[in-house]
N, C-alpha and C positions, 0 to 999 in steps of 0.2 A: 229733561229735569225741570221738575215743578218748581215755581216760583209765584209769590205770593208778596205784593208791593202795595203797601197801604200808604196812602197821603191824605192831605186834607186836614191834618190836626193844627192847633195853634193856640193862639193865647186870646181868650174872648172874656167879655164881662158877663158877669150873671144875668140870665136872662136872655142871651145871646143865642145864636145858633151856627153850628157846623155842618157840612156834609163831609164824610169820610168816603173814601172810595178804596178799593183791593182790587188792583188788576190781577189778573190771574193767567198762568201760562204754564205750558206742559203737561196739560190733561184735559180731559174732554170737561170742560167747566158745566155743561148743561147737565151733566148725570151726577154731579156731587152736591152735597149738602154743605152750604156755607154758613160760618157763624162769625158772630163778633164778640171778643173777648175784651175785658178790660183787667188792668193791675195797678191799684192804686198803691200809693207808698205804705207799707205796714199792714197791707191787706193780702188776703188771698185772691187768686186770679177768680174771676167770675165769668160765666157766661152772660152775656146782656141781651143778644138777638139771634134768631137763628131762622134760617131759611132753607126749604128743602128744596130737591130738584122739582119738584111738584109745585113751588110756590107757597108752600104753607108755611106759618111763621109763629115764631113763638117769642116772647120777651120775657126778661125778667121782671118781676112784680115791680121794683124800683124804679124801672124805665116806661113803664107803659104807659102810653098816651103821650109821651116826649118824644121817644126813639122810633124811626120806623127804618125797619131794614127792606131793601129791594134787590132785584139784581137784573143785569141785562145780558143775557146769554149770547146776544150777538157781539158785544163788546168783552165778552169774559171779565166783567167786573160786576161787583156785588159793593152796594153802598149802604151806609148807615147815616139818616139823617137826625140830627141831635137839635132839639128846639128846647126853649125854655131851660137853658145849662142852669145848671147848681154848682156850688164850689165841689161838693162833693163827688160830680161827676170827672174830677182831675184825676187822669190815669193815662196809662199807654194801652193803647188801644189796639188791638191784635185781630187778623181775620185768620179763619181756619177753613179747611176743605177735605170732607170726609166723603170718599168714594164708595159704590158698592162693593168693593172688593178690597180696600184698604182698612186695616185692623186700627191704625192711630191716624189723628188727623195731620194734615201739613199747616204749618204756622208760618205767617210772616214774620217781620221783625218788628211791626207797630209802629204806630204813629201816636205823638204825645198830644192831649188834650189838657189844657190848663184854663180852668175858670177861676177866674180873679180879677177884682176891681182894683 
């Protein structure tokens, strides 16, 4: 059974930092491309960061230079480091997993990030 469990969200002041984690199980993690998405109130869900099985990364323009995605295949975990957070980063953050033979990605339930003073 595939499971993706996000953690690390919370309330942070503008300019602060967080590290989100996504613990994966039930599939061969190292073979899967992993992504972080977010959904803010009243906005569409958007991809913010992506890392493929080879370690190549992509970012949304809105987060380049402030968000960093990484993975630890030994721990079956993908991370998202968020620095210099702005209020517009407030959203529910999800991780996804897409394998070489899967048509649709698996999704976690998300972790809430709130940036507010």
